[in-house]
N, C-alpha and C positions, 0 to 999 in steps of 0.2 A: 667344364674339364678339360678344355682342348690352349687354354690360355694357358690354361696352369701346366698344365704337358708342358710347352712353346719357349713359356720360365726355362723351366726347371734344364731340359734341352740349352738355352742361351746360355741359364747360369752357368752348367759345366763342360763348354766351347773356354765361357772366362777364364772360366778356374784352367784347367788344359791350358790355357794360350801362356793364365800368369805366371801357371808354374814352368810352363819353361822355358819365357823370359829370367824370371828369376834362377834354372838350373842351367842355361844360357852367362845372365851377368858373373853367377858362381863359379861357372868354368873359368871367364875369361883373370876373377880380383882372385882365386884361389884354390889353383889347377892342383895342387898337390894334394885340398880336400876332394875334391870331384873326381880326382884318381881312387883317390882312397873305399871312397862312396863304392868307385865300379866294382873294386876287387875286391873288398868287404861282400858286394851284391851276389859276385859270381862265386866264392865264398860256401853262400849262404844262410850269410846271416841276418837276423829282421831288420827292417827297414827301422823300426823303430830303440835297435843296440848299437845300428853300423851309427846312427846320426849320432849317438850317446859318445860315440868312441870316441869316432873320426872329430867330435865338438870340441876336443879335447886337445887337440895336434895344436901345439902355436905356430902361430905365421910367419913365413917364409923358409920353415924346416924343410928339407931336401929329398927326395922321394924313400931312398935306402930308411934312412931316420926316422918318415914318418909310419913306415913296413914297420918296423922293426916295437917303435912307441905304439900303433894301435896288435899287432899282437900282444907284447906283453900286459896290454891293455884289459886286450881280453880274457888271459888265460887272469890276470887276477881273481876275475868275473866270475871266472868257472870252480866250487870250493870240493876240494877232492877234499878222503874221510884220512889217506893214509893205507898204510898195513894194516890196520888196527886190527881184522882179526884172527888174520893168523899170525901176534903176534904173543894177546891177551885175552883172545876166544871171544865167547857170548852167547847171548840163545838165539840164534835170526833165522826167521820163516821169510823167504824167498816168496815172491807174488807177480804176477802179473799173466799178460793175455798165453793166451794156448801160441806152442809154435817160437816160440824169444830166445829157450833157452834155461829154462828155472832146473831142470834136471840135471842138465848138461854143465849147471855152472854151482850147481850143490855138490856132482863126482868132481869135482878137479879143487874146487874144497877142503876137500876130504882130505879127498890125495896129498893136494900142498900140507893143509895139518898134520898128517902119518908125517911124509918126509921127514915131516919138524920138529914133532914132536912123539912120536909114535902114536900108534890107534885105544890107548888103553883114557886118556881125554875126550873123545870122539865121540858122542850116539849119533843118531841119526833120527827122524822121525821123520814119515813116510803116512803122511799125512794128508797126497790123492788121493782119493776113490773113486774116481770119476773114471780116469783115466785107464782103460785095459790095461794091460803088466805093468801099471809103475809102484804096487810094491813088488814085485817079482821081482822089478832094478833094482830097486833097491835093498830088497838085500840082497839080494846079489855083490855091490858094492859093498856091501857090510860084511861079506863071509871075508870077501877078496884081500879088507883091509883091519881084518880084525876085531873089527867097531861092534855094539849094538846097534837095531838095529828096530824103531817101533811105531808099530798101524796104528792106525790113527782115523775114524773112522766122524770124530768130530771135535771143532774147535776147543767146546765144551769143556774138554778129555783135556788140554792140557795141563790146567794148572797143578791136577796133580800127580798126570807125568809127569809134568819138571819139578814138582817137587821130589820124584823119585832119585831122579838124573843131577841131582844138585850137589854132588863129585865132578860130575861133567865140567870139563872147563872148555868143550866147544860142544855146543846142540844143532845144528843145523833140521832145519826143520824143511822142508818137501812141499805144499799147496797146490791143489788143483789150479790148472786154467784154465781159462775166459774166457769168453768173447766177453766184448767190452759193452754188449748193449743189453750182454745178460740180464732178466730183473731182476734178480734176485745177489747180482752183483754188491750190490751196496753192505745187503745183508752180512754176505758173509763174511766179510773184511770188516764192518762194525768188529763184528764175532769175533775178528780174532784177532783186533786193532785191543778191544776189551778184555781178552783173554789171559793173561798175565804180562804184569808191566816190567816185568824181565824181558819179558819179545823185544828184538830190535827189526821192526818190516823194515827190509830193501825189495826194490821194487825192481823188475827183470827187462830191461826197456833193446828193442833192439838195433843196433845203428842206421839194419839198411830200412826203418820204416820210413817215411815222410812225414815230415817235419809237423804237419798236421798233424798225423796219427799219435805221434809221441803227444803234444799237448791235451789230447783227449784222451789216453794214453794215462795220464797223470791224472789230469781230473778224474776221471771216472777211480782211477785207486789212489781218490783220497780219504775213503772210510778207513785204510787201511792205518794210517798215520805212521805211511815213509819212513823212519829221517835218514835214505840212502837212499841208491840207486848203482847196478850192473846194468854195464855194458858191452852191449852179448853184438856178434855178427857184424865188428867195426869192419871188417875185409870186406862183407860186402854189401859197405855201404857204398853209394855213389857221391855223399853229401856232407859233410860232419858237422856247417856251419849253423842247419838251420836247427840239430839232434839238440847243440851247446847254448842254443837263443834257449830252446824253453827251460834248460836246464837250471842258465843263468839268473832267466827274471820267475821258476818258482823256485829258489836257494835251493837246491837239494843235491847234495853234495854228490858226489862219481866214490865209489868205494874200487871197484875194479873195472878192468879194461881184460872182453875178450872174441880174440880175434881169428881164429879158424876150434881143428874138430881134437886135436890135441888134447889129452891127459896127464901132466895140468899143468902140460909149458905155457900154448894157450889162455894163458891167464895170470896177471901181472892189477897191482895196485896203482890206479891215476895218477896222473901228473899231468896239471891239468896241461904246461907249456906243452909238452907229446901233444895233446890232443890239438892243441890250435894249431899248434908246427903239423898237424896228419894232413887237418881240415883244410888249412893254403893249400901244402903241397897234391892232394886229393883234390882240388878245383883247377891245377897247372894240367898234372898233368891228363885231366878228364879232357881240357877243349875248354871249361863251364866257358860261357859266356853274358853280360850280363845289355839284353835289348837297349839304347838310345831311349827310345819313349819309356821304356819299362821305367829312365833313370831320375824322368823330366819329372813324368808322376810320381815316384816314390820323395824325392830330396824336393823338389819344389817350392813347397808349401813351407822348408827348413832349414831352404837356402842361408838367407840372410841371418839365421843363426848360427853359420858354419861358416862365412865369413873374413 
């Protein structure tokens, strides 16, 4: 066992030294590539995505052009839906952990719809039976907008309810916030996904959450079969690159972005280039700096493919 432990230690030391040598060699042969890897790491992009993007930068390209190319390349990978809900309507169920802003997002969407189309085709479904006061909030919003509100105790009631709401072009469904470690979460989400094929499930994610937690949320809420997400609390985020990396890898489109409490001003359709540019600007203003040893460990092994 002692010999095996020593061999593992020697192997780690050798791998670290080789990665450092490879990184130094890359910095000598392709300084623009190493600089872009540094900057994308500071933005918060995951190592695999950063390496993939930088690998497409042509040799000999000057730094300003390389920056433009990488921003455009990342933006091409960020999927967005456009302003489809507020233009066309639909049956939208908002799901997500507690505290990410599902109810606030629903209110912003509802108000925006009424401003565009009037209240006649709007219906609200108060499906959060767990949070105290949630139904009362929904009814108050409905009264303010002149739209009907329907309380829902179980997702099994949805098909009959939606059948009665056939004339309504836009139906917004609130759902209970859940801890990601709730043992009954997967069952509730699967029941929602199976309730009615008309329902489009949207996962509400807080941009202020760390990238690892965002990835866990996407995985935990997969039984709801979300077709898009709403990114909230963008104004509170310390970094956006990690969240965008998760959404790129999961191929989950972003429908809307929320960055404040004002209803309905602080909600807009997601635009990929705008989000990526914001991520870069946020890294600059926050003074994010990539540690040299971190860069060597992350990219030393793939340095040969980048030059």
